[in-house]
C-alpha positions as a Markdown table, in Angstrom:
| # | Residue | x | y | z |
|---|---|---|---|---|
| 1 | Thr | 0.0 | 0.0 | 0.0 |
| 2 | Pro | 1.5 | 3.4 | -0.9 |
| 3 | Pro | 2.7 | 5.5 | 2.0 |
| 4 | Glu | 0.3 | 8.4 | 1.2 |
| 5 | Val | -2.7 | 6.1 | 1.3 |
| 6 | Ile | -1.6 | 4.7 | 4.7 |
| 7 | Ser | -1.0 | 8.2 | 6.0 |
| 8 | Lys | -4.5 | 9.3 | 4.9 |
| 9 | Leu | -6.2 | 6.3 | 6.4 |
| 10 | Asn | -4.2 | 6.7 | 9.7 |
| 11 | Gly | -5.3 | 10.3 | 9.9 |
| 12 | Ala | -8.9 | 9.4 | 9.4 |
| 13 | Val | -8.8 | 6.7 | 12.0 |
| 14 | Arg | -7.2 | 9.0 | 14.5 |
| 15 | Gln | -10.0 | 11.5 | 14.0 |
| 16 | Val | -12.7 | 9.0 | 14.5 |
| 17 | Ile | -11.1 | 7.4 | 17.6 |
| 18 | Ala | -10.6 | 10.8 | 19.2 |
| 19 | Gln | -14.4 | 11.3 | 19.3 |
| 20 | Arg | -15.9 | 10.9 | 22.8 |
| 21 | Glu | -18.8 | 8.9 | 21.5 |
| 22 | Val | -16.5 | 6.4 | 19.8 |
| 23 | Lys | -14.5 | 5.9 | 22.9 |
| 24 | Gln | -17.7 | 5.3 | 24.9 |
| 25 | Leu | -18.9 | 2.8 | 22.4 |
| 26 | Phe | -15.6 | 0.9 | 22.5 |
| 27 | Ala | -15.7 | 1.0 | 26.4 |
| 28 | Lys | -19.2 | -0.5 | 26.4 |
| 29 | Gly | -17.8 | -3.4 | 24.5 |
| 30 | Gly | -14.8 | -3.8 | 26.9 |
| 31 | Phe | -12.3 | -2.3 | 24.5 |
| 32 | Asp | -9.8 | 0.6 | 24.9 |
| 33 | Ala | -10.0 | 2.8 | 21.8 |
| 34 | Phe | -6.6 | 4.2 | 20.9 |
| 35 | Ser | -4.7 | 5.0 | 17.8 |
| 36 | Ser | -1.0 | 4.7 | 16.9 |
| 37 | Ser | 1.3 | 5.3 | 14.0 |
| 38 | Pro | 1.4 | 2.9 | 11.1 |
| 39 | Glu | 4.8 | 1.8 | 12.2 |
| 40 | Glu | 3.6 | 1.1 | 15.8 |
| 41 | Leu | 0.7 | -0.9 | 14.5 |
| 42 | Gly | 2.9 | -3.0 | 12.2 |
| 43 | Ser | 5.2 | -3.7 | 15.2 |
| 44 | Tyr | 2.3 | -4.6 | 17.4 |
| 45 | Ala | 0.8 | -6.9 | 14.8 |
| 46 | Lys | 4.1 | -8.8 | 14.4 |
| 47 | Glu | 4.4 | -9.2 | 18.2 |
| 48 | Gln | 0.9 | -10.5 | 18.4 |
| 49 | Leu | 1.4 | -12.9 | 15.5 |
| 50 | Ala | 4.5 | -14.4 | 17.2 |
| 51 | Leu | 2.7 | -14.5 | 20.6 |
| 52 | Trp | -0.4 | -16.3 | 19.3 |
| 53 | Thr | 1.6 | -18.6 | 17.0 |
| 54 | Gln | 3.6 | -19.8 | 20.1 |
| 55 | Met | 0.5 | -20.2 | 22.2 |
| 56 | Ile | -1.2 | -22.3 | 19.6 |
| 57 | Lys | 1.9 | -24.5 | 19.3 |
| 58 | Asp | 2.2 | -24.8 | 23.1 |
| 59 | Ala | -1.5 | -25.8 | 23.3 |
| 60 | Gly | -0.9 | -28.5 | 20.7 |
| 61 | Ile | -3.6 | -27.2 | 18.3 |
| 62 | Ala | -3.1 | -28.6 | 14.9 |
| 63 | Arg | -4.1 | -27.0 | 11.6 |
| 64 | Ser | -7.2 | -28.4 | 10.0 |
| 65 | Glu | -7.2 | -29.7 | 6.5 |
| 66 | Gly | -7.4 | -26.9 | 3.9 |
| 67 | Ser | -5.9 | -24.2 | 6.2 |
| 68 | Gln | -2.8 | -22.5 | 5.2 |
C-alpha cells in the first residue's frame, strides 16, 4: 500500500477514535479505543502474531485440512 494512502487512512482513523462517542462505544464493549502510528501498528501486529503462534503450538492445536 502506498505510504500516502496509509497516512491518509491513519489520519482518518485517529480523527474517529478521538471522538468521545466512539471511545464510549468501545468502552461499552470492553475495549480501549486508541490509535497509533502505522509503524507502531505494524510492530504490534508482528508481536501479536509471534505470541499467538507460540500459544497455539504450546497448546498442541493442529491445523485443520485446507488451512494455510
